N, CA and C atoms of all chains as a GROMACS GRO file, in nm:
protein
  498
    1MET      N    1   2.621   1.590  -0.607
    1MET     CA    2   2.504   1.501  -0.598
    1MET      C    3   2.384   1.581  -0.550
    2ARG      N    4   2.268   1.553  -0.608
    2ARG     CA    5   2.145   1.620  -0.568
    2ARG      C    6   2.043   1.518  -0.520
    3ASN      N    7   1.969   1.557  -0.419
    3ASN     CA    8   1.853   1.478  -0.378
    3ASN      C    9   1.729   1.540  -0.440
    4VAL      N   10   1.660   1.464  -0.521
    4VAL     CA   11   1.541   1.513  -0.590
    4VAL      C   12   1.422   1.434  -0.538
    5THR      N   13   1.317   1.505  -0.498
    5THR     CA   14   1.193   1.437  -0.458
    5THR      C   15   1.083   1.477  -0.556
    6VAL      N   16   1.025   1.377  -0.620
    6VAL     CA   17   0.914   1.398  -0.713
    6VAL      C   18   0.785   1.361  -0.642
    7TYR      N   19   0.690   1.455  -0.641
    7TYR     CA   20   0.560   1.432  -0.578
    7TYR      C   21   0.457   1.413  -0.688
    8ILE      N   22   0.388   1.300  -0.687
    8ILE     CA   23   0.292   1.268  -0.792
    8ILE      C   24   0.155   1.251  -0.728
    9THR      N   25   0.057   1.323  -0.780
    9THR     CA   26  -0.080   1.314  -0.728
    9THR      C   27  -0.176   1.295  -0.844
   10LEU      N   28  -0.287   1.230  -0.815
   10LEU     CA   29  -0.392   1.219  -0.916
   10LEU      C   30  -0.452   1.357  -0.942
   11LYS      N   31  -0.486   1.385  -1.067
   11LYS     CA   32  -0.557   1.510  -1.097
   11LYS      C   33  -0.691   1.511  -1.024
   12SER      N   34  -0.743   1.634  -1.003
   12SER     CA   35  -0.854   1.645  -0.909
   12SER      C   36  -0.980   1.572  -0.956
   13GLY      N   37  -1.004   1.560  -1.084
   13GLY     CA   38  -1.126   1.493  -1.128
   13GLY      C   39  -1.119   1.342  -1.130
   14VAL      N   40  -1.000   1.286  -1.107
   14VAL     CA   41  -0.980   1.142  -1.126
   14VAL      C   42  -1.022   1.067  -1.000
   15LEU      N   43  -1.104   0.964  -1.017
   15LEU     CA   44  -1.149   0.883  -0.904
   15LEU      C   45  -1.030   0.815  -0.836
   16ASP      N   46  -1.037   0.805  -0.704
   16ASP     CA   47  -0.927   0.745  -0.626
   16ASP      C   48  -0.987   0.642  -0.530
   17PRO      N   49  -1.014   0.519  -0.580
   17PRO     CA   50  -1.077   0.418  -0.494
   17PRO      C   51  -0.991   0.381  -0.373
   18GLN      N   52  -0.858   0.387  -0.389
   18GLN     CA   53  -0.772   0.355  -0.274
   18GLN      C   54  -0.790   0.459  -0.163
   19GLY      N   55  -0.796   0.586  -0.204
   19GLY     CA   56  -0.820   0.691  -0.106
   19GLY      C   57  -0.956   0.677  -0.040
   20LYS      N   58  -1.057   0.643  -0.119
   20LYS     CA   59  -1.192   0.624  -0.065
   20LYS      C   60  -1.193   0.511   0.038
   21ALA      N   61  -1.120   0.404   0.010
   21ALA     CA   62  -1.113   0.292   0.104
   21ALA      C   63  -1.046   0.335   0.234
   22ILE      N   64  -0.941   0.418   0.222
   22ILE     CA   65  -0.873   0.467   0.342
   22ILE      C   66  -0.967   0.554   0.423
   23GLN      N   67  -1.041   0.643   0.355
   23GLN     CA   68  -1.134   0.730   0.428
   23GLN      C   69  -1.238   0.647   0.502
   24GLU      N   70  -1.294   0.548   0.435
   24GLU     CA   71  -1.398   0.467   0.499
   24GLU      C   72  -1.342   0.384   0.613
   25SER      N   73  -1.219   0.334   0.597
   25SER     CA   74  -1.156   0.259   0.707
   25SER      C   75  -1.133   0.348   0.828
   26LEU      N   76  -1.085   0.471   0.805
   26LEU     CA   77  -1.063   0.563   0.917
   26LEU      C   78  -1.196   0.596   0.984
   27ASN      N   79  -1.299   0.620   0.906
   27ASN     CA   80  -1.431   0.649   0.965
   27ASN      C   81  -1.477   0.531   1.051
   28SER      N   82  -1.457   0.408   1.000
   28SER     CA   83  -1.508   0.293   1.075
   28SER      C   84  -1.422   0.264   1.198
   29LEU      N   85  -1.301   0.316   1.202
   29LEU     CA   86  -1.219   0.306   1.324
   29LEU      C   87  -1.255   0.415   1.425
   30GLY      N   88  -1.350   0.502   1.390
   30GLY     CA   89  -1.393   0.605   1.485
   30GLY      C   90  -1.341   0.744   1.453
   31TYR      N   91  -1.265   0.758   1.345
   31TYR     CA   92  -1.214   0.890   1.306
   31TYR      C   93  -1.314   0.954   1.210
   32ASP      N   94  -1.426   0.994   1.265
   32ASP     CA   95  -1.535   1.046   1.183
   32ASP      C   96  -1.504   1.183   1.126
   33GLU      N   97  -1.402   1.250   1.178
   33GLU     CA   98  -1.366   1.383   1.129
   33GLU      C   99  -1.298   1.380   0.992
   34VAL      N  100  -1.262   1.261   0.944
   34VAL     CA  101  -1.194   1.252   0.814
   34VAL      C  102  -1.298   1.259   0.703
   35GLN      N  103  -1.290   1.365   0.622
   35GLN     CA  104  -1.389   1.390   0.518
   35GLN      C  105  -1.348   1.332   0.383
   36SER      N  106  -1.219   1.329   0.356
   36SER     CA  107  -1.174   1.268   0.231
   36SER      C  108  -1.028   1.230   0.244
   37ALA      N  109  -0.987   1.136   0.160
   37ALA     CA  110  -0.848   1.094   0.156
   37ALA      C  111  -0.812   1.068   0.011
   38ARG      N  112  -0.695   1.113  -0.027
   38ARG     CA  113  -0.646   1.085  -0.162
   38ARG      C  114  -0.500   1.042  -0.151
   39VAL      N  115  -0.463   0.944  -0.234
   39VAL     CA  116  -0.331   0.883  -0.224
   39VAL      C  117  -0.244   0.931  -0.340
   40GLY      N  118  -0.122   0.965  -0.308
   40GLY     CA  119  -0.024   1.000  -0.411
   40GLY      C  120   0.104   0.924  -0.386
   41LYS      N  121   0.206   0.951  -0.466
   41LYS     CA  122   0.334   0.886  -0.436
   41LYS      C  123   0.448   0.985  -0.447
   42THR      N  124   0.558   0.946  -0.385
   42THR     CA  125   0.681   1.025  -0.394
   42THR      C  126   0.790   0.933  -0.448
   43ILE      N  127   0.877   0.990  -0.527
   43ILE     CA  128   0.995   0.916  -0.574
   43ILE      C  129   1.116   1.000  -0.539
   44SER      N  130   1.204   0.943  -0.455
   44SER     CA  131   1.326   1.013  -0.413
   44SER      C  132   1.441   0.962  -0.497
   45LEU      N  133   1.504   1.054  -0.567
   45LEU     CA  134   1.614   1.018  -0.657
   45LEU      C  135   1.743   1.080  -0.608
   46GLN      N  136   1.852   1.007  -0.620
   46GLN     CA  137   1.985   1.067  -0.605
   46GLN      C  138   2.043   1.078  -0.744
   47ILE      N  139   2.076   1.202  -0.780
   47ILE     CA  140   2.118   1.231  -0.918
   47ILE      C  141   2.250   1.306  -0.914
   48GLU      N  142   2.344   1.264  -1.001
   48GLU     CA  143   2.470   1.338  -1.015
   48GLU      C  144   2.442   1.472  -1.081
   49ASP      N  145   2.510   1.574  -1.032
   49ASP     CA  146   2.497   1.707  -1.090
   49ASP      C  147   2.537   1.707  -1.237
   50GLY      N  148   2.470   1.788  -1.315
   50GLY     CA  149   2.506   1.797  -1.456
   50GLY      C  150   2.430   1.911  -1.518
   51PRO      N  151   2.455   1.938  -1.647
   51PRO     CA  152   2.382   2.046  -1.713
   51PRO      C  153   2.236   2.008  -1.734
   52ASN      N  154   2.150   2.108  -1.742
   52ASN     CA  155   2.006   2.088  -1.771
   52ASN      C  156   1.938   1.995  -1.673
   53LEU      N  157   1.979   2.002  -1.545
   53LEU     CA  158   1.926   1.908  -1.447
   53LEU      C  159   1.773   1.912  -1.442
   54GLU      N  160   1.717   2.034  -1.430
   54GLU     CA  161   1.572   2.043  -1.412
   54GLU      C  162   1.498   1.998  -1.538
   55LYS      N  163   1.556   2.032  -1.654
   55LYS     CA  164   1.493   1.988  -1.780
   55LYS      C  165   1.493   1.836  -1.789
   56ARG      N  166   1.603   1.773  -1.749
   56ARG     CA  167   1.610   1.627  -1.756
   56ARG      C  168   1.514   1.562  -1.656
   57ILE      N  169   1.499   1.622  -1.538
   57ILE     CA  170   1.404   1.564  -1.442
   57ILE      C  171   1.261   1.574  -1.496
   58THR      N  172   1.230   1.689  -1.559
   58THR     CA  173   1.097   1.704  -1.620
   58THR      C  174   1.073   1.596  -1.724
   59GLU      N  175   1.175   1.569  -1.807
   59GLU     CA  176   1.164   1.462  -1.907
   59GLU      C  177   1.138   1.327  -1.840
   60MET      N  178   1.214   1.298  -1.732
   60MET     CA  179   1.195   1.170  -1.662
   60MET      C  180   1.051   1.156  -1.612
   61CYS      N  181   0.997   1.268  -1.559
   61CYS     CA  182   0.860   1.264  -1.510
   61CYS      C  183   0.762   1.236  -1.622
   62GLU      N  184   0.781   1.305  -1.735
   62GLU     CA  185   0.687   1.291  -1.846
   62GLU      C  186   0.696   1.154  -1.911
   63LYS      N  187   0.818   1.099  -1.917
   63LYS     CA  188   0.837   0.973  -1.990
   63LYS      C  189   0.809   0.850  -1.905
   64LEU      N  190   0.842   0.856  -1.777
   64LEU     CA  191   0.841   0.733  -1.698
   64LEU      C  192   0.771   0.747  -1.562
   65LEU      N  193   0.798   0.854  -1.489
   65LEU     CA  194   0.759   0.855  -1.348
   65LEU      C  195   0.611   0.885  -1.329
   66ALA      N  196   0.558   0.975  -1.407
   66ALA     CA  197   0.417   1.012  -1.392
   66ALA      C  198   0.342   0.978  -1.520
   67ASN      N  199   0.211   0.970  -1.508
   67ASN     CA  200   0.124   0.957  -1.624
   67ASN      C  201   0.054   1.091  -1.642
   68PRO      N  202   0.104   1.175  -1.735
   68PRO     CA  203   0.053   1.313  -1.743
   68PRO      C  204  -0.094   1.324  -1.777
   69VAL      N  205  -0.156   1.215  -1.825
   69VAL     CA  206  -0.299   1.220  -1.858
   69VAL      C  207  -0.383   1.230  -1.730
   70ILE      N  208  -0.344   1.157  -1.627
   70ILE     CA  209  -0.426   1.153  -1.506
   70ILE      C  210  -0.353   1.202  -1.382
   71GLU      N  211  -0.224   1.232  -1.394
   71GLU     CA  212  -0.148   1.271  -1.274
   71GLU      C  213  -0.080   1.406  -1.294
   72ASP      N  214  -0.069   1.479  -1.182
   72ASP     CA  215   0.013   1.600  -1.175
   72ASP      C  216   0.142   1.565  -1.104
   73TYR      N  217   0.248   1.639  -1.134
   73TYR     CA  218   0.373   1.616  -1.060
   73TYR      C  219   0.441   1.749  -1.034
   74ARG      N  220   0.522   1.749  -0.929
   74ARG     CA  221   0.613   1.860  -0.903
   74ARG      C  222   0.736   1.800  -0.839
   75PHE      N  223   0.846   1.874  -0.839
   75PHE     CA  224   0.965   1.818  -0.777
   75PHE      C  225   1.048   1.925  -0.709
   76ASP      N  226   1.119   1.883  -0.605
   76ASP     CA  227   1.215   1.967  -0.532
   76ASP      C  228   1.354   1.914  -0.558
   77VAL      N  229   1.450   2.004  -0.572
   77VAL     CA  230   1.591   1.965  -0.586
   77VAL      C  231   1.668   2.023  -0.469
   78GLU      N  232   1.743   1.938  -0.399
   78GLU     CA  233   1.826   1.983  -0.288
   78GLU      C  234   1.968   1.934  -0.307
   79GLU      N  235   2.062   2.013  -0.260
   79GLU     CA  236   2.201   1.968  -0.254
   79GLU      C  237   2.209   1.852  -0.156
   80ALA      N  238   2.272   1.741  -0.197
   80ALA     CA  239   2.287   1.628  -0.105
   80ALA      C  240   2.391   1.663   0.002
   81VAL      N  241   2.360   1.628   0.126
   81VAL     CA  242   2.453   1.653   0.236
   81VAL      C  243   2.561   1.546   0.234
   82GLN      N  244   2.684   1.589   0.235
   82GLN     CA  245   2.796   1.492   0.240
   82GLN      C  246   2.807   1.438   0.382
   83SER      N  247   2.811   1.307   0.394
   83SER     CA  248   2.824   1.249   0.529
   83SER      C  249   2.971   1.215   0.557
   84MET      N  250  -1.174   2.336   0.891
   84MET     CA  251  -1.124   2.220   0.814
   84MET      C  252  -0.973   2.232   0.797
   85ARG      N  253  -0.906   2.120   0.806
   85ARG     CA  254  -0.761   2.117   0.789
   85ARG      C  255  -0.724   2.025   0.674
   86ASN      N  256  -0.621   2.066   0.600
   86ASN     CA  257  -0.562   1.977   0.501
   86ASN      C  258  -0.438   1.914   0.563
   87VAL      N  259  -0.438   1.784   0.573
   87VAL     CA  260  -0.326   1.711   0.633
   87VAL      C  261  -0.261   1.627   0.524
   88THR      N  262  -0.130   1.636   0.512
   88THR     CA  263  -0.058   1.549   0.420
   88THR      C  264   0.035   1.460   0.500
   89VAL      N  265   0.018   1.331   0.484
   89VAL     CA  266   0.102   1.232   0.551
   89VAL      C  267   0.201   1.179   0.448
   90TYR      N  268   0.330   1.186   0.482
   90TYR     CA  269   0.436   1.137   0.394
   90TYR      C  270   0.490   1.007   0.454
   91ILE      N  271   0.485   0.900   0.376
   91ILE     CA  272   0.527   0.769   0.425
   91ILE      C  273   0.643   0.720   0.338
   92THR      N  274   0.753   0.684   0.404
   92THR     CA  275   0.870   0.634   0.330
   92THR      C  276   0.917   0.504   0.394
   93LEU      N  277   0.979   0.420   0.315
   93LEU     CA  278   1.040   0.299   0.370
   93LEU      C  279   1.159   0.337   0.457
   94LYS      N  280   1.179   0.266   0.568
   94LYS     CA  281   1.299   0.290   0.650
   94LYS      C  282   1.423   0.260   0.566
   95SER      N  283   1.536   0.319   0.608
   95SER     CA  284   1.652   0.318   0.518
   95SER      C  285   1.707   0.178   0.491
   96GLY      N  286   1.694   0.085   0.584
   96GLY     CA  287   1.750  -0.047   0.558
   96GLY      C  288   1.660  -0.140   0.479
   97VAL      N  289   1.539  -0.096   0.448
   97VAL     CA  290   1.441  -0.186   0.386
   97VAL      C  291   1.458  -0.184   0.234
   98LEU      N  292   1.466  -0.304   0.176
   98LEU     CA  293   1.480  -0.314   0.030
   98LEU      C  294   1.359  -0.255  -0.040
   99ASP      N  295   1.384  -0.189  -0.154
   99ASP     CA  296   1.277  -0.124  -0.229
   99ASP      C  297   1.288  -0.167  -0.376
  100PRO      N  298   1.234  -0.286  -0.409
  100PRO     CA  299   1.248  -0.334  -0.547
  100PRO      C  300   1.180  -0.245  -0.650
  101GLN      N  301   1.070  -0.178  -0.610
  101GLN     CA  302   1.003  -0.086  -0.704
  101GLN      C  303   1.096   0.031  -0.738
  102GLY      N  304   1.163   0.084  -0.634
  102GLY     CA  305   1.258   0.193  -0.658
  102GLY      C  306   1.374   0.148  -0.745
  103LYS      N  307   1.423   0.026  -0.718
  103LYS     CA  308   1.534  -0.027  -0.798
  103LYS      C  309   1.493  -0.040  -0.945
  104ALA      N  310   1.370  -0.085  -0.968
  104ALA     CA  311   1.321  -0.098  -1.107
  104ALA      C  312   1.314   0.038  -1.174
  105ILE      N  313   1.270   0.140  -1.100
  105ILE     CA  314   1.263   0.275  -1.156
  105ILE      C  315   1.403   0.325  -1.190
  106GLN      N  316   1.498   0.302  -1.099
  106GLN     CA  317   1.635   0.347  -1.124
  106GLN      C  318   1.690   0.281  -1.251
  107GLU      N  319   1.670   0.149  -1.263
  107GLU     CA  320   1.724   0.078  -1.379
  107GLU      C  321   1.654   0.121  -1.508
  108SER      N  322   1.524   0.149  -1.499
  108SER     CA  323   1.452   0.196  -1.618
  108SER      C  324   1.503   0.333  -1.662
  109LEU      N  325   1.527   0.422  -1.564
  109LEU     CA  326   1.579   0.555  -1.599
  109LEU      C  327   1.718   0.542  -1.660
  110ASN      N  328   1.802   0.456  -1.602
  110ASN     CA  329   1.936   0.436  -1.658
  110ASN      C  330   1.926   0.385  -1.802
  111SER      N  331   1.836   0.291  -1.826
  111SER     CA  332   1.828   0.233  -1.961
  111SER      C  333   1.766   0.331  -2.060
  112LEU      N  334   1.694   0.432  -2.011
  112LEU     CA  335   1.644   0.539  -2.101
  112LEU      C  336   1.752   0.645  -2.127
  113GLY      N  337   1.871   0.629  -2.069
  113GLY     CA  338   1.979   0.723  -2.095
  113GLY      C  339   2.005   0.820  -1.981
  114TYR      N  340   1.929   0.808  -1.874
  114TYR     CA  341   1.951   0.897  -1.758
  114TYR      C  342   2.048   0.828  -1.662
  115ASP      N  343   2.175   0.824  -1.708
  115ASP     CA  344   2.277   0.751  -1.631
  115ASP      C  345   2.314   0.822  -1.502
  116GLU      N  346   2.273   0.949  -1.487
  116GLU     CA  347   2.308   1.023  -1.367
  116GLU      C  348   2.226   0.981  -1.245
  117VAL      N  349   2.123   0.900  -1.267
  117VAL     CA  350   2.038   0.858  -1.154
  117VAL      C  351   2.107   0.743  -1.081
  118GLN      N  352   2.142   0.768  -0.955
  118GLN     CA  353   2.218   0.672  -0.874
  118GLN      C  354   2.127   0.582  -0.792
  119SER      N  355   2.015   0.634  -0.747
  119SER     CA  356   1.923   0.551  -0.671
  119SER      C  357   1.784   0.613  -0.677
  120ALA      N  358   1.684   0.531  -0.655
  120ALA     CA  359   1.546   0.577  -0.649
  120ALA      C  360   1.477   0.498  -0.539
  121ARG      N  361   1.397   0.568  -0.460
  121ARG     CA  362   1.315   0.501  -0.359
  121ARG      C  363   1.175   0.559  -0.365
  122VAL      N  364   1.077   0.472  -0.348
  122VAL     CA  365   0.938   0.511  -0.366
  122VAL      C  366   0.870   0.523  -0.229
  123GLY      N  367   0.794   0.629  -0.212
  123GLY     CA  368   0.713   0.644  -0.092
  123GLY      C  369   0.572   0.680  -0.131
  124LYS      N  370   0.488   0.708  -0.032
  124LYS     CA  371   0.354   0.752  -0.069
  124LYS      C  372   0.310   0.869   0.017
  125THR      N  373   0.212   0.939  -0.035
  125THR     CA  374   0.152   1.049   0.040
  125THR      C  375   0.003   1.021   0.052
  126ILE      N  376  -0.053   1.058   0.164
  126ILE     CA  377  -0.198   1.050   0.182
  126ILE      C  378  -0.246   1.188   0.224
  127SER      N  379  -0.332   1.247   0.141
  127SER     CA  380  -0.387   1.381   0.169
  127SER      C  381  -0.525   1.364   0.229
  128LEU      N  382  -0.541   1.416   0.350
  128LEU     CA  383  -0.666   1.402   0.423
  128LEU      C  384  -0.729   1.539   0.442
  129GLN      N  385  -0.860   1.545   0.433
  129GLN     CA  386  -0.934   1.663   0.478
  129GLN      C  387  -1.002   1.625   0.608
  130ILE      N  388  -0.969   1.698   0.713
  130ILE     CA  389  -1.013   1.661   0.847
  130ILE      C  390  -1.080   1.781   0.912
  131GLU      N  391  -1.196   1.758   0.975
  131GLU     CA  392  -1.261   1.865   1.051
  131GLU      C  393  -1.180   1.897   1.174
  132ASP      N  394  -1.171   2.025   1.204
  132ASP     CA  395  -1.099   2.067   1.324
  132ASP      C  396  -1.160   2.007   1.449
  133GLY      N  397  -1.076   1.976   1.547
  133GLY     CA  398  -1.126   1.924   1.673
  133GLY      C  399  -1.013   1.918   1.773
  134PRO      N  400  -1.043   1.875   1.895
  134PRO     CA  401  -0.938   1.867   1.995
  134PRO      C  402  -0.842   1.752   1.963
  135ASN      N  403  -0.719   1.766   2.010
  135ASN     CA  404  -0.618   1.659   1.997
  135ASN      C  405  -0.594   1.620   1.852
  136LEU      N  406  -0.599   1.718   1.761
  136LEU     CA  407  -0.588   1.684   1.619
  136LEU      C  408  -0.460   1.608   1.588
  137GLU      N  409  -0.346   1.661   1.636
  137GLU     CA  410  -0.219   1.598   1.600
  137GLU      C  411  -0.206   1.460   1.663
  138LYS      N  412  -0.256   1.447   1.785
  138LYS     CA  413  -0.251   1.315   1.850
  138LYS      C  414  -0.336   1.213   1.773
  139ARG      N  415  -0.452   1.257   1.726
  139ARG     CA  416  -0.539   1.165   1.651
  139ARG      C  417  -0.478   1.129   1.516
  140ILE      N  418  -0.409   1.224   1.452
  140ILE     CA  419  -0.344   1.190   1.324
  140ILE      C  420  -0.232   1.089   1.348
  141THR      N  421  -0.156   1.108   1.456
  141THR     CA  422  -0.050   1.012   1.488
  141THR      C  423  -0.109   0.872   1.507
  142GLU      N  424  -0.222   0.865   1.578
  142GLU     CA  425  -0.289   0.735   1.595
  142GLU      C  426  -0.330   0.674   1.461
  143MET      N  427  -0.386   0.758   1.372
  143MET     CA  428  -0.427   0.706   1.240
  143MET      C  429  -0.307   0.648   1.165
  144CYS      N  430  -0.193   0.719   1.175
  144CYS     CA  431  -0.072   0.670   1.107
  144CYS      C  432  -0.029   0.536   1.164
  145GLU      N  433  -0.028   0.526   1.297
  145GLU     CA  434   0.022   0.404   1.362
  145GLU      C  435  -0.072   0.287   1.338
  146LYS      N  436  -0.204   0.315   1.336
  146LYS     CA  437  -0.301   0.206   1.327
  146LYS      C  438  -0.328   0.161   1.184
  147LEU      N  439  -0.330   0.257   1.091
  147LEU     CA  440  -0.379   0.222   0.957
  147LEU      C  441  -0.290   0.268   0.843
  148LEU      N  442  -0.241   0.392   0.850
  148LEU     CA  443  -0.182   0.450   0.729
  148LEU      C  444  -0.042   0.398   0.701
  149ALA      N  445   0.038   0.383   0.806
  149ALA     CA  446   0.176   0.339   0.788
  149ALA      C  447   0.196   0.205   0.857
  150ASN      N  448   0.300   0.135   0.819
  150ASN     CA  449   0.343   0.015   0.889
  150ASN      C  450   0.468   0.052   0.967
  151PRO      N  451   0.457   0.077   1.097
  151PRO     CA  452   0.571   0.133   1.171
  151PRO      C  453   0.692   0.040   1.178
  152VAL      N  454   0.674  -0.088   1.144
  152VAL     CA  455   0.788  -0.180   1.145
  152VAL      C  456   0.886  -0.147   1.033
  153ILE      N  457   0.832  -0.114   0.916
  153ILE     CA  458   0.921  -0.093   0.801
  153ILE      C  459   0.912   0.047   0.742
  154GLU      N  460   0.820   0.129   0.793
  154GLU     CA  461   0.800   0.261   0.733
  154GLU      C  462   0.815   0.373   0.836
  155ASP      N  463   0.866   0.485   0.791
  155ASP     CA  464   0.865   0.609   0.869
  155ASP      C  465   0.753   0.697   0.814
  156TYR      N  466   0.701   0.785   0.900
  156TYR     CA  467   0.600   0.879   0.851
  156TYR      C  468   0.621   1.014   0.918
  157ARG      N  469   0.571   1.116   0.850
  157ARG     CA  470   0.564   1.250   0.908
  157ARG      C  471   0.441   1.315   0.845
  158PHE      N  472   0.392   1.421   0.907
  158PHE     CA  473   0.274   1.486   0.846
  158PHE      C  474   0.279   1.636   0.868
  159ASP      N  475   0.217   1.706   0.774
  159ASP     CA  476   0.197   1.852   0.780
  159ASP      C  477   0.049   1.879   0.796
  160VAL      N  478   0.017   1.980   0.876
  160VAL     CA  479  -0.122   2.022   0.893
  160VAL      C  480  -0.132   2.167   0.845
  161GLU      N  481  -0.228   2.193   0.756
  161GLU     CA  482  -0.251   2.330   0.707
  161GLU      C  483  -0.397   2.365   0.722
  162GLU      N  484  -0.422   2.491   0.746
  162GLU     CA  485  -0.560   2.542   0.743
  162GLU      C  486  -0.611   2.529   0.599
  163ALA      N  487  -0.730   2.471   0.582
  163ALA     CA  488  -0.788   2.459   0.447
  163ALA      C  489  -0.834   2.596   0.400
  164VAL      N  490  -0.804   2.627   0.275
  164VAL     CA  491  -0.846   2.755   0.217
  164VAL      C  492  -0.993   2.744   0.178
  165GLN      N  493  -1.074   2.838   0.222
  165GLN     CA  494  -1.215   2.839   0.182
  165GLN      C  495  -1.226   2.893   0.041
  166SER      N  496  -1.299   2.821  -0.042
  166SER     CA  497  -1.315   2.868  -0.180
  166SER      C  498  -1.450   2.938  -0.195
   0.00000   0.00000   0.00000
């Protein structure tokens, strides 16, 4: 079993109104040192080991998890710890 | 300037219907090896250096960025690269 974490972020030119709202909220709470905020997401998957694991994860990202037009993604694969 | 990334995840006992939908969608696309999926978010902040930086970031997480009742958070602080 593998633990896979996919990190998805908006590409740098894409407007992020949610991040802008967070930045303005932090500023109005007195955290004036915050210059910008951008929001992304993570998807943690538990995947059974198999052939072509990384290729299949890339396919999942392209087909379903990320929107390659406006988002970048990267992923980490770790051996799952047996409890 | 510092680049701060806050990682927010649902606590382990909290239901994640969005993650469940992603898992079922991946299974129905033929990725039967996916056993579970859980969704989290990241918030990337650019923050001016100052005193008590880590304490202030912890306050931001507790007050605004995360919901400590149902979410866990952690953050990384990096020196921003000057371009």
